[in-house]
C-alpha angles and dihedrals in degrees: 000000000000118000115238122220114237117229113187113209099205102214099342111119105156139351128202091202107103091204095053115124121182112227113189117224116233096192117110122229120252113262111249119225117274093257090063096049116100104204127181124199116207140159129238141178097174117125094358103098093260094305116138120234133178113228123206108196137173100058114148125190142051122355091231091057091048091052092048092051090046091052092050091049094048091049094046094047094041095231140111127249145121143253122221142129093021093304133104116209118202120187114241132006102307098141095128094051091045092048093050091048095048093047089049090054090053100256121142098239135160140170117264130198126001 
């Protein structure tokens, strides 16, 4: 089975123009300053074989900036993890350490969930 490419049409639902062709934009958005980022730190076990991970969601901006923040968080918390699709995964329950670090860097962050 062939894999289809996903093209997200941010806000375009339907066009009455018969000549309309959607052309996805590959440019990344500029990363806003930390004070404008609304980050949430949650915990999840779903789909990970029962392993606990801390999830930092809500990041907007360039992928390179997300990866840099993820690397800083992993180093500061002393855990492994990854950063992709606007989320940072940190192995284990390190919500408190991550929250302290993000607040210290000037991000608007808060705990989410239980």
